[in-house]
N, C-alpha and C positions, 0 to 999 in steps of 0.2 A: 403492291397492287396486283390482284389476280388478273387473269387474262380477260375475263368478262368486264371487269371494272376498267381495265386498260382500254378495251375497245370502245366502251361507252365514253370514257374520258377523251380519247382521241377524236371520236366523232363529234362530241360536244365542242371541242376546241375548233375543229373544222367549221362547225356551225357558227361559232362565235366570230371567226375570221370572215366568213361569208356575210354575216349580218353587219359587221363593221364596214365591209366594202359596200354593201347595199345602202347603209346610212350615208356614206360618203357620196355615192352616186346620186342619192336623193338631194344632197346638199348643193351639188354643182352639176353643170351640164358640159363642162369643158372636158372633152374626150381625152386629150393628151394628159390632163391632170388626173383623171380617173385611172388611166392606164398606169401612170407612174406610181400613184398611190397603191393600187392593187399589187404591182410588182414589188413595192417596198414593204408591204405588210407581211411579216413572218414571225415565227416563234424561235426563241433561243432557249434551250433546255438548261436548267440549273439543278442543283441538288434538291432544294426544297420547293422552288417555284419555277414555272415556265414564264419567260419574259416575252410579252407581245411587243414587237418593235414595228413602228410605222415610220419608214424612211430612216431618219437619224435620231428619232425620239422614242422614248419608252411610252407605249400606250398604257400598259398596266402589267400586273403580275397575276398569275393563276397558281393556286396552291396545288402541289402534287401529292402532298401527304396531309394528314391531320397534324395539328400542332398548336403552339401558342406563340403569338407575335406581340411583343411589348405588353404582355399581361392579358391579352385577349385571345381566347381560343378560336381556331379556324378549322375548316374541314376541306377535304379534297374537292376541288372545283371552285372554291371561293375566289373571288376576284378582288384585287386591291388596286387603288391608284398608285402611281409611282411616287415615292418620296424623293427619288433621285435615280440615277442610272442603274445603281446596284441594289436598291432596297425598296420594298413596298411600304406604303403609308400604313398607319395604324389600324384603320377600321375596314371591315369587309364591305364592299359596295354592291355585290351581287354574286350570282353563281352561274357557271356555265351550264348547269343542268336545268336552269329555270327556262320555261317557255317564254317568259316576258323579256322584252328588249328595252324597256323604258329606263333601266338603271344605267345605261351607257349611251354614249354618242360616238361618232367616228373619232372624236378628239380624245376619248378616254372614258373611264368610269365616272359617273356623276359625283359631285360633291355631296356630302351629307346634309 
């Protein structure tokens, strides 16, 4: 990733995290819960994917590179549901570069 792409990727990741927090705060009004959720939401960087973690659960995965997963091509910024703690599910659910937020909820990327 070149430096401009990296900056765009990083700012889009930050935007995704903020939108997840916003969706959670729209879902509940319990202040302590919102604070705990926001503190527990973070990224863990991997070789091919960044993992979005919410508390002790995987929210989803974000592709760091272009590639192929289970026979399906994907591109930088594509978002996947979690198939488990370590691996993304097969299909792309959205992109961090999209201005739309209807493809995910605070619980994770939407089902197809």
